[in-house]
Every structure is written in C-alpha cells, then in structure tokens.
C-alpha positions as CSV (number, residue, x, y, z in Angstrom):
1,M,148.6,80.4,108.1
2,T,150.9,82.3,105.1
3,P,154.8,81.9,105.5
4,E,154.8,85.6,106.2
5,E,152.2,85.3,109.1
6,Q,153.9,82.1,110.5
7,S,157.3,84.1,110.6
8,I,155.4,86.5,112.5
9,V,154.0,84.2,115.1
10,D,157.1,82.9,115.3
11,Q,158.9,86.2,116.4
12,K,156.2,87.5,118.8
13,L,156.5,83.4,120.5
14,K,159.9,84.2,120.9
15,E,159.5,87.7,122.6
16,V,156.6,86.1,125.2
17,A,158.9,83.1,125.6
18,E,161.9,85.5,126.4
19,I,159.7,87.8,129.0
20,L,158.3,84.3,130.4
21,Y,161.8,82.7,130.8
22,S,163.0,85.8,132.4
23,N,160.6,85.4,134.9
24,T,160.9,81.8,135.9
25,S,163.3,81.0,138.6
26,D,166.2,78.9,138.3
27,E,164.7,76.3,140.4
28,E,162.3,75.8,138.0
29,L,164.5,75.2,135.2
30,N,166.6,72.5,137.1
31,T,164.9,69.3,134.9
32,F,162.9,68.4,132.3
33,E,160.0,67.8,134.3
34,T,160.1,71.2,136.3
35,I,160.5,73.1,132.7
36,E,157.6,71.4,131.6
37,L,155.4,72.1,134.5
38,S,156.7,75.6,134.4
39,V,155.8,75.9,130.7
40,T,152.8,74.5,131.1
41,D,152.0,77.3,134.1
42,H,152.7,80.1,132.0
43,L,150.6,78.8,129.0
44,L,147.6,78.2,131.7
45,K,148.0,81.3,133.8
46,T,149.6,84.1,131.1
47,V,148.9,82.8,127.6
48,A,145.9,80.7,127.0
49,P,143.4,83.2,128.8
50,K,144.4,86.4,126.5
51,I,144.1,84.3,123.4
52,G,141.1,82.7,124.2
53,E,139.8,86.3,125.4
54,F,140.8,87.2,122.1
55,F,138.8,84.6,120.2
56,L,135.8,84.9,122.8
57,F,135.4,88.5,122.0
58,S,136.5,88.5,118.1
59,S,133.7,86.0,117.5
60,R,131.2,88.5,119.4
61,S,129.2,89.1,115.7
62,K,129.1,85.6,115.1
63,C,127.2,84.6,117.9
64,G,124.5,85.6,120.4
65,K,124.9,86.5,123.8
66,R,123.7,83.4,125.7
67,E,126.4,81.7,123.1
68,K,129.0,83.5,124.3
69,S,128.1,83.4,127.8
70,K,128.3,79.9,127.5
71,K,131.6,79.7,125.3
72,L,132.9,81.8,128.1
73,S,131.9,79.9,131.4
74,W,133.3,76.5,129.5
75,S,136.5,78.5,129.0
76,N,136.8,79.6,132.5
77,N,136.4,76.2,133.9
78,Y,138.6,74.6,131.5
79,L,140.9,77.0,132.4
80,K,140.5,76.5,136.2
81,Q,140.3,72.6,136.1
82,T,143.9,72.6,133.9
83,S,145.1,75.3,136.2
84,N,144.6,73.2,139.1
85,Q,145.7,70.0,137.2
86,A,149.1,71.8,136.8
87,E,149.5,72.9,140.3
88,A,148.8,69.6,141.8
89,K,151.1,67.7,139.0
90,K,153.6,70.6,140.3
91,R,153.3,69.7,143.8
92,N,153.9,66.0,143.2
93,S,157.1,66.7,140.9
94,S,159.5,65.1,143.1
95,K,157.3,62.0,142.4
96,S,158.6,61.3,139.2
97,S,157.3,58.7,136.7
98,F,160.3,58.8,134.9
99,G,162.9,57.6,137.6
100,E,165.9,59.4,138.6
101,V,165.3,63.0,137.2
102,L,168.6,64.6,135.9
103,P,169.5,68.5,136.7
104,I,169.6,70.7,133.7
105,T,172.2,73.3,133.9
106,R,171.0,77.3,132.9
107,E,173.5,79.0,130.6
C-alpha cells in the first residue's frame, strides 16, 4: 500500500469509527472490556461483511462459480461463528478475567 493509499484508508476508517462510536451506547463504553466487545461487534456485524462482500464479488473473474460459492459459504459460516462468540462474550462480560474492571468516562 502506498503512503497516499494508507492516508486515504486512515481517513475513511476515522469517518467510519466516528459513525460507529455515535451509535454505541454509553453503557458499552464504560470499560476497556465493553469497548473491546462493542468494537468487535461492530466489526463482525457491519464492517467485515461489507469488506468480505467486496473481496468476494471483485474476485468473480478470478474463480469459477463453484469456487466462489464455497468461499461465500465459508465466509458466512465464519462470520456467524465469530458473531456468536462475540455475543456469548458480551453476555458474560461481567465475568472479567482481568479482575476488577475500572469504568472509563466518556468525553
């Protein structure tokens, strides 16, 4: 990636982060753990599927329909599995392996 491309990626990611942050409840921003869970949730439900979709459909000319459908099936299964893991971790977030979880104040 060129420095110019990296600059564009950084700018776009900051814009996306601002939108996702504004759509995250104060409760989800109380601790490092809940922030991590919220970021993971946003990545798995919003960001990763769109990027995966782009990669899959952009590579259409590189692979046949059968290979593409295999990749799409794998991608969907992976996203469902990781999303389910994030949900389970979110439900158990009160059980921190880091000991006491300190709250973070939102500016």
